[in-house]
Backbone and ligand atoms as CSV (ligand in chain L), in Angstrom:
chain,resi,resn,atom,element,x,y,z
A,1,MET,N,N,-16.153,16.249,12.557
A,1,MET,CA,C,-14.992,15.267,11.937
A,1,MET,C,C,-15.095,15.270,10.408
A,2,ALA,N,N,-14.182,15.460,9.706
A,2,ALA,CA,C,-14.433,15.749,8.241
A,2,ALA,C,C,-13.988,14.378,7.472
A,3,LYS,N,N,-14.822,13.966,6.593
A,3,LYS,CA,C,-14.825,12.895,5.863
A,3,LYS,C,C,-13.516,13.113,4.828
A,4,GLU,N,N,-12.504,12.027,5.267
A,4,GLU,CA,C,-11.469,12.123,4.097
A,4,GLU,C,C,-11.096,10.894,3.595
A,5,LYS,N,N,-10.316,10.904,2.590
A,5,LYS,CA,C,-9.783,9.820,1.720
A,5,LYS,C,C,-8.206,9.912,2.133
A,6,SER,N,N,-7.791,8.610,2.133
A,6,SER,CA,C,-6.351,8.200,2.342
A,6,SER,C,C,-5.996,6.963,1.539
A,7,TYR,N,N,-4.861,6.918,1.269
A,7,TYR,CA,C,-4.364,5.945,0.486
A,7,TYR,C,C,-3.393,4.803,1.201
A,8,VAL,N,N,-3.764,3.664,1.212
A,8,VAL,CA,C,-2.992,2.733,2.150
A,8,VAL,C,C,-2.362,1.430,1.213
A,9,MET,N,N,-1.211,1.262,1.407
A,9,MET,CA,C,-0.562,0.179,0.568
A,9,MET,C,C,0.169,-0.959,1.392
A,10,VAL,N,N,-0.287,-2.158,1.296
A,10,VAL,CA,C,0.376,-3.174,2.017
A,10,VAL,C,C,1.587,-3.440,1.199
A,11,LYS,N,N,2.906,-3.489,1.694
A,11,LYS,CA,C,4.004,-3.328,0.925
A,11,LYS,C,C,4.386,-4.914,0.520
A,12,PRO,N,N,5.270,-5.220,-0.461
A,12,PRO,CA,C,5.910,-6.389,-0.917
A,12,PRO,C,C,6.575,-7.103,0.336
A,13,GLY,N,N,6.200,-8.277,0.209
A,13,GLY,CA,C,6.718,-9.214,1.245
A,13,GLY,C,C,5.625,-9.346,2.200
A,14,PHE,N,N,4.598,-8.629,2.217
A,14,PHE,CA,C,3.499,-8.697,3.257
A,14,PHE,C,C,2.369,-8.927,2.431
A,15,ALA,N,N,2.215,-8.249,1.343
A,15,ALA,CA,C,0.860,-8.354,0.572
A,15,ALA,C,C,0.704,-9.836,0.007
A,16,GLU,N,N,1.986,-10.526,0.056
A,16,GLU,CA,C,1.751,-12.115,-0.456
A,16,GLU,C,C,0.881,-12.822,0.527
A,17,HIS,N,N,0.670,-12.157,1.735
A,17,HIS,CA,C,0.132,-13.043,2.679
A,17,HIS,C,C,-1.398,-12.666,2.786
A,18,GLN,N,N,-2.379,-13.161,2.550
A,18,GLN,CA,C,-3.673,-12.851,2.412
A,18,GLN,C,C,-4.159,-12.436,3.887
A,19,TRP,N,N,-3.777,-13.230,4.946
A,19,TRP,CA,C,-4.105,-13.140,6.247
A,19,TRP,C,C,-3.466,-11.714,6.806
A,20,VAL,N,N,-2.585,-11.173,6.139
A,20,VAL,CA,C,-2.030,-9.923,6.484
A,20,VAL,C,C,-3.073,-8.773,5.994
A,21,ILE,N,N,-3.387,-9.029,4.767
A,21,ILE,CA,C,-4.489,-7.931,4.260
A,21,ILE,C,C,-5.671,-8.063,4.930
A,22,GLU,N,N,-6.121,-9.178,5.390
A,22,GLU,CA,C,-7.369,-9.467,6.181
A,22,GLU,C,C,-7.071,-8.679,7.542
A,23,GLU,N,N,-6.049,-8.847,8.080
A,23,GLU,CA,C,-5.950,-8.316,9.661
A,23,GLU,C,C,-5.784,-6.698,9.420
A,24,ILE,N,N,-5.220,-6.228,8.284
A,24,ILE,CA,C,-5.211,-4.807,8.184
A,24,ILE,C,C,-6.632,-4.284,7.999
A,25,LYS,N,N,-7.347,-5.048,6.975
A,25,LYS,CA,C,-8.636,-4.486,6.654
A,25,LYS,C,C,-9.603,-4.722,7.903
A,26,ASN,N,N,-9.538,-5.651,8.700
A,26,ASN,CA,C,-10.450,-5.610,9.873
A,26,ASN,C,C,-9.965,-4.535,10.755
A,27,ARG,N,N,-8.793,-4.140,11.013
A,27,ARG,CA,C,-8.474,-2.873,11.720
A,27,ARG,C,C,-9.062,-1.723,11.433
A,28,LEU,N,N,-8.952,-1.332,9.830
A,28,LEU,CA,C,-9.542,-0.209,9.218
A,28,LEU,C,C,-11.196,-0.259,9.486
A,29,HIS,N,N,-11.809,-1.321,9.387
A,29,HIS,CA,C,-13.210,-1.464,9.400
A,29,HIS,C,C,-13.508,-1.123,11.094
A,30,LYS,N,N,-12.907,-1.732,11.923
A,30,LYS,CA,C,-13.065,-1.467,13.378
A,30,LYS,C,C,-12.988,0.076,13.751
A,31,ALA,N,N,-12.039,0.576,13.161
A,31,ALA,CA,C,-11.775,2.031,13.302
A,31,ALA,C,C,-12.899,2.959,12.548
A,32,GLY,N,N,-13.931,2.277,12.014
A,32,GLY,CA,C,-14.894,3.084,11.395
A,32,GLY,C,C,-14.785,3.544,9.887
A,33,LEU,N,N,-13.696,3.005,9.368
A,33,LEU,CA,C,-13.357,3.450,8.068
A,33,LEU,C,C,-13.836,2.532,7.025
A,34,GLN,N,N,-14.155,2.923,5.798
A,34,GLN,CA,C,-14.505,1.972,4.737
A,34,GLN,C,C,-13.551,2.091,3.442
A,35,ILE,N,N,-13.546,0.948,2.636
A,35,ILE,CA,C,-12.470,0.621,1.699
A,35,ILE,C,C,-13.343,0.969,0.378
A,36,ASP,N,N,-12.966,1.760,-0.259
A,36,ASP,CA,C,-13.851,2.147,-1.800
A,36,ASP,C,C,-13.336,1.508,-2.882
A,37,GLU,N,N,-11.989,1.059,-2.827
A,37,GLU,CA,C,-11.449,0.522,-4.013
A,37,GLU,C,C,-10.273,-0.066,-3.635
A,38,GLU,N,N,-9.798,-1.332,-4.139
A,38,GLU,CA,C,-8.752,-2.142,-3.599
A,38,GLU,C,C,-8.326,-3.089,-4.613
A,39,GLY,N,N,-6.989,-3.596,-4.424
A,39,GLY,CA,C,-6.333,-4.242,-5.572
A,39,GLY,C,C,-5.040,-4.509,-5.512
A,40,PHE,N,N,-4.555,-5.528,-6.008
A,40,PHE,CA,C,-3.030,-5.756,-6.125
A,40,PHE,C,C,-2.319,-5.197,-7.209
A,41,VAL,N,N,-1.412,-4.612,-7.013
A,41,VAL,CA,C,-0.624,-3.563,-8.024
A,41,VAL,C,C,0.985,-3.943,-7.898
A,42,ASN,N,N,1.703,-3.686,-9.209
A,42,ASN,CA,C,3.051,-3.678,-9.193
A,42,ASN,C,C,3.715,-2.440,-9.385
A,43,TYR,N,N,4.270,-1.801,-8.547
A,43,TYR,CA,C,4.900,-0.564,-8.702
A,43,TYR,C,C,6.099,-1.032,-9.503
A,44,ASP,N,N,6.114,0.149,-10.635
A,44,ASP,CA,C,7.365,0.078,-11.604
A,44,ASP,C,C,8.342,1.329,-11.123
A,45,LYS,N,N,9.528,1.501,-11.791
A,45,LYS,CA,C,10.207,2.356,-11.162
A,45,LYS,C,C,9.643,3.824,-11.328
A,46,LYS,N,N,8.958,4.055,-12.423
A,46,LYS,CA,C,8.371,5.270,-12.755
A,46,LYS,C,C,7.481,5.691,-11.639
A,47,HIS,N,N,6.421,4.714,-11.408
A,47,HIS,CA,C,5.400,5.100,-10.452
A,47,HIS,C,C,5.958,5.219,-9.040
A,48,ALA,N,N,7.208,4.308,-8.697
A,48,ALA,CA,C,7.812,4.422,-7.274
A,48,ALA,C,C,8.335,5.707,-7.173
A,49,ARG,N,N,9.059,6.286,-8.224
A,49,ARG,CA,C,9.584,7.588,-8.125
A,49,ARG,C,C,8.586,8.700,-7.993
A,50,GLU,N,N,7.286,8.519,-8.483
A,50,GLU,CA,C,6.239,9.423,-8.337
A,50,GLU,C,C,5.679,9.442,-6.820
A,51,HIS,N,N,5.406,8.354,-6.374
A,51,HIS,CA,C,4.979,8.079,-5.093
A,51,HIS,C,C,5.833,8.427,-3.931
A,52,TYR,N,N,7.285,8.198,-4.212
A,52,TYR,CA,C,8.097,8.617,-3.072
A,52,TYR,C,C,9.004,9.934,-3.486
A,53,ALA,N,N,8.405,10.770,-4.397
A,53,ALA,CA,C,9.252,11.937,-4.985
A,53,ALA,C,C,10.015,12.538,-3.952
A,54,GLU,N,N,9.407,12.686,-2.710
A,54,GLU,CA,C,10.328,13.511,-1.753
A,54,GLU,C,C,11.483,12.858,-1.185
A,55,HIS,N,N,11.676,11.730,-1.545
A,55,HIS,CA,C,12.709,10.801,-0.992
A,55,HIS,C,C,13.664,10.492,-1.941
A,56,VAL,N,N,13.513,10.896,-3.380
A,56,VAL,CA,C,14.281,10.560,-4.314
A,56,VAL,C,C,15.454,11.328,-4.299
A,57,GLY,N,N,16.740,10.936,-4.291
A,57,GLY,CA,C,18.029,11.614,-4.021
A,57,GLY,C,C,18.641,11.335,-2.666
A,58,LYS,N,N,17.755,10.649,-1.831
A,58,LYS,CA,C,18.302,10.511,-0.417
A,58,LYS,C,C,19.097,9.157,-0.650
A,59,ASP,N,N,19.928,8.994,0.545
A,59,ASP,CA,C,20.691,7.803,0.280
A,59,ASP,C,C,19.854,6.444,0.259
A,60,PHE,N,N,18.561,6.538,1.085
A,60,PHE,CA,C,17.776,5.243,1.207
A,60,PHE,C,C,16.752,5.152,0.000
A,61,TYR,N,N,16.925,5.898,-0.837
A,61,TYR,CA,C,16.040,5.928,-1.954
A,61,TYR,C,C,16.159,4.804,-2.802
A,62,PRO,N,N,17.543,4.512,-3.336
A,62,PRO,CA,C,17.813,3.323,-4.175
A,62,PRO,C,C,17.167,2.136,-3.737
A,63,PRO,N,N,17.604,1.646,-2.556
A,63,PRO,CA,C,17.171,0.521,-1.897
A,63,PRO,C,C,15.864,0.362,-1.653
A,64,LEU,N,N,15.132,1.406,-1.312
A,64,LEU,CA,C,13.634,1.562,-1.259
A,64,LEU,C,C,12.940,1.372,-2.569
A,65,GLU,N,N,13.560,1.956,-3.508
A,65,GLU,CA,C,12.842,1.761,-4.937
A,65,GLU,C,C,12.777,0.323,-5.244
A,66,LYS,N,N,14.255,-0.297,-4.994
A,66,LYS,CA,C,14.481,-1.703,-5.314
A,66,LYS,C,C,13.202,-2.577,-4.477
A,67,TYR,N,N,13.197,-2.266,-3.252
A,67,TYR,CA,C,12.175,-3.035,-2.443
A,67,TYR,C,C,10.637,-2.797,-3.078
A,68,ILE,N,N,10.265,-1.617,-3.202
A,68,ILE,CA,C,8.963,-1.360,-3.584
A,68,ILE,C,C,8.417,-1.925,-4.882
A,69,THR,N,N,9.570,-1.924,-5.791
A,69,THR,CA,C,9.194,-2.673,-6.929
A,69,THR,C,C,9.789,-4.092,-6.899
A,70,SER,N,N,9.881,-4.727,-6.026
A,70,SER,CA,C,10.297,-6.332,-5.918
A,70,SER,C,C,9.156,-7.106,-6.043
A,71,GLY,N,N,7.913,-6.797,-5.745
A,71,GLY,CA,C,6.876,-7.819,-5.923
A,71,GLY,C,C,5.457,-7.068,-5.730
A,72,LYS,N,N,4.414,-7.791,-5.695
A,72,LYS,CA,C,3.093,-7.210,-5.566
A,72,LYS,C,C,2.913,-6.519,-4.414
A,73,ALA,N,N,2.027,-5.379,-4.438
A,73,ALA,CA,C,1.618,-4.575,-3.230
A,73,ALA,C,C,0.219,-4.666,-3.429
A,74,TYR,N,N,-0.606,-4.352,-2.237
A,74,TYR,CA,C,-1.983,-4.404,-2.207
A,74,TYR,C,C,-2.427,-2.930,-1.802
A,75,GLY,N,N,-3.009,-2.258,-2.872
A,75,GLY,CA,C,-3.579,-0.771,-2.554
A,75,GLY,C,C,-4.914,-0.900,-2.095
A,76,MET,N,N,-5.258,0.427,-1.268
A,76,MET,CA,C,-6.572,0.758,-0.751
A,76,MET,C,C,-6.953,1.910,-0.802
A,77,ILE,N,N,-8.066,2.425,-1.213
A,77,ILE,CA,C,-8.475,3.828,-1.117
A,77,ILE,C,C,-9.377,3.618,0.091
A,78,VAL,N,N,-8.958,4.402,1.293
A,78,VAL,CA,C,-9.922,4.211,2.344
A,78,VAL,C,C,-10.658,5.412,2.782
A,79,SER,N,N,-11.778,5.572,3.240
A,79,SER,CA,C,-12.461,6.821,3.486
A,79,SER,C,C,-12.955,6.738,4.789
A,80,GLY,N,N,-13.240,7.862,5.404
A,80,GLY,CA,C,-14.250,7.972,6.684
A,80,GLY,C,C,-13.614,9.350,7.391
A,81,PRO,N,N,-14.308,9.372,8.656
A,81,PRO,CA,C,-14.010,10.565,9.380
A,81,PRO,C,C,-12.615,10.732,9.746
A,82,ASP,N,N,-11.808,11.812,9.567
A,82,ASP,CA,C,-10.467,12.003,9.893
A,82,ASP,C,C,-9.539,10.765,9.645
A,83,ALA,N,N,-9.868,10.196,8.399
A,83,ALA,CA,C,-9.167,9.045,7.846
A,83,ALA,C,C,-7.515,9.110,7.874
A,84,ILE,N,N,-6.984,10.307,7.620
A,84,ILE,CA,C,-5.488,10.447,7.322
A,84,ILE,C,C,-4.861,10.246,8.719
A,85,LEU,N,N,-5.216,11.088,9.737
A,85,LEU,CA,C,-4.409,11.099,10.901
A,85,LEU,C,C,-4.849,9.660,11.561
A,86,LYS,N,N,-6.071,9.331,11.574
A,86,LYS,CA,C,-6.485,8.062,12.108
A,86,LYS,C,C,-5.721,6.962,11.721
A,87,ILE,N,N,-5.203,6.674,10.510
A,87,ILE,CA,C,-4.743,5.544,9.830
A,87,ILE,C,C,-3.158,5.645,10.183
A,88,ARG,N,N,-2.709,6.927,10.061
A,88,ARG,CA,C,-1.173,6.953,10.598
A,88,ARG,C,C,-0.897,6.711,11.868
A,89,GLN,N,N,-1.920,6.997,12.967
A,89,GLN,CA,C,-1.922,6.534,14.186
A,89,GLN,C,C,-1.826,4.961,14.290
A,90,MET,N,N,-2.941,4.225,13.494
A,90,MET,CA,C,-2.943,2.863,13.528
A,90,MET,C,C,-1.620,2.340,12.907
A,91,VAL,N,N,-0.986,2.815,12.071
A,91,VAL,CA,C,0.138,2.287,11.366
A,91,VAL,C,C,1.360,2.322,12.138
A,92,GLY,N,N,1.815,3.387,12.997
A,92,GLY,CA,C,2.838,3.546,13.721
A,92,GLY,C,C,3.852,4.324,13.173
A,93,SER,N,N,5.138,4.629,13.927
A,93,SER,CA,C,6.178,5.444,13.341
A,93,SER,C,C,6.981,4.583,12.238
A,94,THR,N,N,7.786,5.326,11.501
A,94,THR,CA,C,8.423,4.589,10.544
A,94,THR,C,C,9.374,3.627,10.890
A,95,SER,N,N,10.288,3.966,12.084
A,95,SER,CA,C,11.469,2.984,12.379
A,95,SER,C,C,11.247,2.478,13.750
A,96,ASN,N,N,10.158,3.163,14.517
A,96,ASN,CA,C,10.237,2.632,15.974
A,96,ASN,C,C,8.653,2.437,16.468
A,97,PRO,N,N,8.008,1.551,15.808
A,97,PRO,CA,C,6.615,1.506,16.037
A,97,PRO,C,C,6.305,0.868,17.479
A,98,GLN,N,N,5.154,1.440,18.110
A,98,GLN,CA,C,4.787,0.881,19.320
A,98,GLN,C,C,3.894,-0.422,19.268
A,99,LYS,N,N,4.018,-1.057,20.231
A,99,LYS,CA,C,3.177,-2.311,20.447
A,99,LYS,C,C,1.605,-1.909,20.192
A,100,GLY,N,N,0.759,-2.604,19.407
A,100,GLY,CA,C,-0.693,-2.132,19.169
A,100,GLY,C,C,-0.781,-1.613,17.745
A,101,THR,N,N,0.458,-1.073,17.063
A,101,THR,CA,C,0.443,-0.391,15.858
A,101,THR,C,C,0.683,-1.614,14.756
A,102,ILE,N,N,0.086,-1.216,13.485
A,102,ILE,CA,C,0.399,-2.316,12.413
A,102,ILE,C,C,1.763,-2.570,12.256
A,103,ARG,N,N,2.690,-1.488,12.318
A,103,ARG,CA,C,4.108,-1.831,11.934
A,103,ARG,C,C,4.948,-2.718,12.952
A,104,ALA,N,N,4.172,-2.613,14.151
A,104,ALA,CA,C,4.842,-3.485,15.300
A,104,ALA,C,C,4.322,-4.896,15.178
A,105,ASP,N,N,2.767,-4.867,15.319
A,105,ASP,CA,C,2.112,-6.207,15.502
A,105,ASP,C,C,2.313,-7.222,14.503
A,106,ILE,N,N,2.279,-6.809,13.085
A,106,ILE,CA,C,2.455,-7.470,11.756
A,106,ILE,C,C,3.764,-8.362,11.945
A,107,PRO,N,N,4.974,-7.754,12.020
A,107,PRO,CA,C,6.170,-8.420,11.967
A,107,PRO,C,C,6.162,-9.352,13.248
A,108,ALA,N,N,5.546,-8.922,14.497
A,108,ALA,CA,C,5.482,-9.815,15.457
A,108,ALA,C,C,4.671,-11.152,15.476
A,109,MET,N,N,3.701,-10.998,14.687
A,109,MET,CA,C,2.778,-12.098,14.376
A,109,MET,C,C,3.440,-13.214,13.524
A,110,MET,N,N,4.326,-12.539,12.680
A,110,MET,CA,C,5.209,-13.249,11.554
A,110,MET,C,C,6.562,-13.860,12.214
A,111,GLY,N,N,6.940,-13.517,13.615
A,111,GLY,CA,C,8.005,-13.832,13.980
A,111,GLY,C,C,9.282,-13.313,13.155
A,112,ARG,N,N,9.043,-12.014,12.942
A,112,ARG,CA,C,10.074,-11.157,12.225
A,112,ARG,C,C,10.464,-10.089,13.125
A,113,GLU,N,N,11.590,-9.529,12.826
A,113,GLU,CA,C,12.032,-8.208,13.343
A,113,GLU,C,C,11.420,-6.971,12.741
A,114,VAL,N,N,11.053,-5.981,13.511
A,114,VAL,CA,C,10.643,-4.746,12.796
A,114,VAL,C,C,11.855,-4.108,12.094
A,115,GLN,N,N,11.587,-3.902,10.749
A,115,GLN,CA,C,12.629,-3.277,9.967
A,115,GLN,C,C,12.053,-1.783,9.428
A,116,THR,N,N,13.167,-0.759,9.213
A,116,THR,CA,C,12.652,0.472,8.952
A,116,THR,C,C,12.220,0.549,7.477
A,117,ARG,N,N,13.004,-0.279,6.688
A,117,ARG,CA,C,12.480,-0.200,5.128
A,117,ARG,C,C,11.372,-0.796,4.925
A,118,GLU,N,N,11.344,-2.318,5.388
A,118,GLU,CA,C,10.265,-3.223,4.966
A,118,GLU,C,C,9.261,-3.061,6.062
A,119,ASN,N,N,8.691,-2.080,6.353
A,119,ASN,CA,C,7.818,-1.751,7.279
A,119,ASN,C,C,6.256,-2.038,7.114
A,120,VAL,N,N,5.986,-3.001,6.401
A,120,VAL,CA,C,4.797,-3.428,6.318
A,120,VAL,C,C,3.559,-2.521,5.420
A,121,ILE,N,N,3.525,-1.377,5.591
A,121,ILE,CA,C,2.536,-0.553,5.116
A,121,ILE,C,C,2.856,0.884,4.857
A,122,HIS,N,N,2.184,1.395,4.028
A,122,HIS,CA,C,2.236,2.717,3.776
A,122,HIS,C,C,0.818,3.515,3.947
A,123,ALA,N,N,0.888,4.823,4.477
A,123,ALA,CA,C,-0.278,5.449,4.585
A,123,ALA,C,C,-0.207,6.902,4.331
A,124,SER,N,N,-0.922,7.537,3.544
A,124,SER,CA,C,-0.756,8.913,3.159
A,124,SER,C,C,-0.622,9.707,4.489
A,125,ASP,N,N,0.151,10.707,4.328
A,125,ASP,CA,C,0.366,11.786,5.460
A,125,ASP,C,C,-0.364,13.122,5.316
A,126,SER,N,N,-0.928,13.273,4.176
A,126,SER,CA,C,-1.617,14.594,3.989
A,126,SER,C,C,-2.776,14.401,2.678
A,127,HIS,N,N,-3.415,15.580,2.811
A,127,HIS,CA,C,-4.588,15.572,1.731
A,127,HIS,C,C,-3.922,15.546,0.257
A,128,ALA,N,N,-2.835,16.335,0.439
A,128,ALA,CA,C,-1.989,16.305,-1.076
A,128,ALA,C,C,-1.456,14.984,-1.386
A,129,SER,N,N,-0.926,14.635,-0.486
A,129,SER,CA,C,-0.043,13.129,-0.692
A,129,SER,C,C,-1.344,12.060,-1.047
A,130,ALA,N,N,-2.271,12.040,-0.506
A,130,ALA,CA,C,-3.648,11.067,-0.643
A,130,ALA,C,C,-3.995,11.195,-2.184
A,131,LYS,N,N,-4.142,12.347,-2.480
A,131,LYS,CA,C,-4.642,12.810,-3.906
A,131,LYS,C,C,-3.783,12.311,-4.775
A,132,LYS,N,N,-2.259,12.708,-4.707
A,132,LYS,CA,C,-1.320,12.000,-5.582
A,132,LYS,C,C,-1.229,10.553,-5.690
A,133,GLU,N,N,-1.154,9.885,-4.542
A,133,GLU,CA,C,-0.984,8.431,-4.500
A,133,GLU,C,C,-2.204,7.797,-4.913
A,134,ILE,N,N,-3.376,8.280,-4.830
A,134,ILE,CA,C,-4.394,7.730,-5.310
A,134,ILE,C,C,-4.477,7.372,-6.903
A,135,LYS,N,N,-4.100,8.773,-7.403
A,135,LYS,CA,C,-3.889,8.861,-8.693
A,135,LYS,C,C,-3.023,7.812,-9.504
A,136,ILE,N,N,-1.866,7.826,-8.860
A,136,ILE,CA,C,-0.775,6.683,-9.006
A,136,ILE,C,C,-1.401,5.192,-8.850
A,137,PHE,N,N,-2.206,5.008,-7.811
A,137,PHE,CA,C,-2.913,3.784,-7.721
A,137,PHE,C,C,-3.647,3.381,-8.730
A,138,LYS,N,N,-4.485,4.380,-9.213
A,138,LYS,CA,C,-5.402,3.944,-10.129
A,138,LYS,C,C,-4.880,3.862,-11.517
A,139,GLU,N,N,-3.685,4.504,-11.847
A,139,GLU,CA,C,-2.935,4.023,-13.008
A,139,GLU,C,C,-2.319,2.617,-13.022
A,140,LEU,N,N,-1.952,2.298,-11.868
A,140,LEU,CA,C,-1.206,1.022,-11.755
A,140,LEU,C,C,-2.426,-0.185,-11.947
A,141,LEU,N,N,-3.605,0.237,-11.441
A,141,LEU,CA,C,-4.810,-0.812,-11.357
A,141,LEU,C,C,-5.100,-0.886,-13.031
A,142,ASN,N,N,-5.139,0.187,-13.844
A,142,ASN,CA,C,-5.265,0.259,-15.244
A,142,ASN,C,C,-4.512,-0.861,-15.746
A,143,ILE,N,N,-3.058,-0.545,-15.309
A,143,ILE,CA,C,-1.962,-1.462,-16.294
A,143,ILE,C,C,-2.252,-2.900,-15.878
A,144,GLU,N,N,-2.761,-3.276,-14.538
A,144,GLU,CA,C,-3.278,-4.640,-14.111
A,144,GLU,C,C,-4.206,-5.190,-14.979
A,145,ASP,N,N,-5.346,-4.231,-15.217
A,145,ASP,CA,C,-6.414,-4.624,-16.037
A,145,ASP,C,C,-5.957,-4.865,-17.581
A,146,ASP,N,N,-5.086,-4.107,-17.830
A,146,ASP,CA,C,-4.695,-4.014,-19.428
A,146,ASP,C,C,-3.996,-5.650,-19.528
A,147,LYS,N,N,-3.206,-5.899,-18.438
A,147,LYS,CA,C,-2.420,-7.122,-18.530
A,147,LYS,C,C,-3.388,-8.522,-18.612
A,148,ASP,N,N,-4.428,-8.267,-17.758
A,148,ASP,CA,C,-5.214,-9.340,-17.674
A,148,ASP,C,C,-5.924,-9.463,-19.053
A,149,LYS,N,N,-6.388,-8.234,-19.722
A,149,LYS,CA,C,-7.006,-8.302,-20.960
A,149,LYS,C,C,-5.972,-8.782,-21.982
A,150,SER,N,N,-4.796,-8.629,-21.873
A,150,SER,CA,C,-3.917,-9.272,-22.965
A,150,SER,C,C,-3.694,-10.745,-22.718
A,151,GLU,N,N,-3.819,-11.203,-21.517
A,151,GLU,CA,C,-4.013,-12.648,-21.125
A,151,GLU,C,C,-5.110,-13.116,-21.642
A,152,ASP,N,N,-6.205,-12.618,-21.608
A,152,ASP,CA,C,-7.483,-13.147,-22.009
A,152,ASP,C,C,-7.288,-13.372,-23.669
A,153,ASP,N,N,-6.763,-12.347,-24.215
A,153,ASP,CA,C,-6.669,-12.382,-25.843
A,153,ASP,C,C,-5.893,-13.527,-26.219
A,154,LYS,N,N,-4.796,-13.748,-25.433
A,154,LYS,CA,C,-3.864,-14.972,-25.629
A,154,LYS,C,C,-4.933,-16.326,-25.774
A,155,ASP,N,N,-5.343,-16.431,-24.477
A,155,ASP,CA,C,-6.335,-17.522,-24.248
A,155,ASP,C,C,-7.111,-17.744,-25.470
A,156,PHE,N,N,-7.675,-16.764,-26.106
A,156,PHE,CA,C,-8.995,-16.641,-26.985
A,156,PHE,C,C,-8.046,-17.221,-28.431
A,157,ARG,N,N,-6.716,-16.754,-28.498
A,157,ARG,CA,C,-6.134,-16.961,-29.870
A,157,ARG,C,C,-5.867,-18.384,-29.886
A,158,VAL,N,N,-5.574,-19.126,-28.621
A,158,VAL,CA,C,-5.320,-20.516,-28.465
A,158,VAL,C,C,-6.599,-21.209,-28.673
A,159,LEU,N,N,-7.625,-20.837,-28.155
A,159,LEU,CA,C,-8.911,-21.447,-28.463
A,159,LEU,C,C,-9.331,-21.417,-29.923
A,160,LYS,N,N,-9.071,-20.297,-30.528
A,160,LYS,CA,C,-9.372,-20.261,-31.981
A,160,LYS,C,C,-8.457,-21.148,-32.785
L,1,GDP,P1,P,6.536,6.919,6.353
L,1,GDP,O1,O,5.541,7.904,6.135
L,1,GDP,O2,O,6.546,6.438,7.775
L,1,GDP,O3,O,6.130,5.603,5.291
L,1,GDP,O4,O,7.975,7.448,6.167
L,1,GDP,P2,P,8.722,8.359,5.071
L,1,GDP,O5,O,7.662,8.915,4.131
L,1,GDP,O6,O,9.616,9.044,5.822
L,1,GDP,O7,O,9.606,7.221,4.206
L,1,GDP,C1,C,9.025,6.359,3.210
L,1,GDP,C2,C,9.639,4.846,3.296
L,1,GDP,O8,O,10.856,4.750,3.186
L,1,GDP,C3,C,9.354,4.286,4.741
L,1,GDP,O9,O,8.065,3.845,5.223
L,1,GDP,C4,C,10.501,3.301,4.590
L,1,GDP,O10,O,9.815,2.166,4.116
L,1,GDP,C5,C,11.549,4.035,3.749
L,1,GDP,N1,N,12.477,4.630,4.816
L,1,GDP,C6,C,12.427,6.099,5.464
L,1,GDP,N2,N,13.357,6.364,6.127
L,1,GDP,C7,C,14.192,5.338,5.935
L,1,GDP,C8,C,15.808,5.119,6.484
L,1,GDP,O11,O,16.295,5.914,7.034
L,1,GDP,N3,N,16.143,3.794,6.080
L,1,GDP,C9,C,15.587,3.059,5.313
L,1,GDP,N4,N,16.147,1.812,4.994
L,1,GDP,N5,N,14.319,3.112,4.811
L,1,GDP,C10,C,13.844,4.364,5.152
């Protein structure tokens, strides 16, 4: 089994709930996978368009972009044996996920209906996607870091 890296993202509306993040992390750990890097990020239109490049121009893209830029997401770089396929199986299908998968179980635990767009989680579907999505995630983490630094600068100015 080849060691692989995948990109996993808990989507807006779900990343607000710490227990959802913990539930997903537990499932990843139980599957023998490890989380190399993680954090909250805010997708802007540019990064959403890069991440979902193959869907730009489709009918469902404008509401998808609106949704994915609507609030904070929680990104994770996950690695381990056969990580890409293993995680896709744990996630479940896009619009009709089976019981036992993240996309079915999390809405059930929240008392919500399963939805095609707001379907809890993203996971890379190939090496090429993982590579691209991890690069985007790292850029977004840097943007968050810069925001934190400028907040610190503001506090410093107030203190002075
Ligand atoms: P995934 O790999 O299972 O996430 O599915 P895709 O790459 O095909 O689509 C990306 C995301 O776009 C999905 O996870 C959904 O959030 C959204 N999406 C895909 N297909 C549809 C659709 O037919 N209708 C709506 N409303 N959203 C969709």
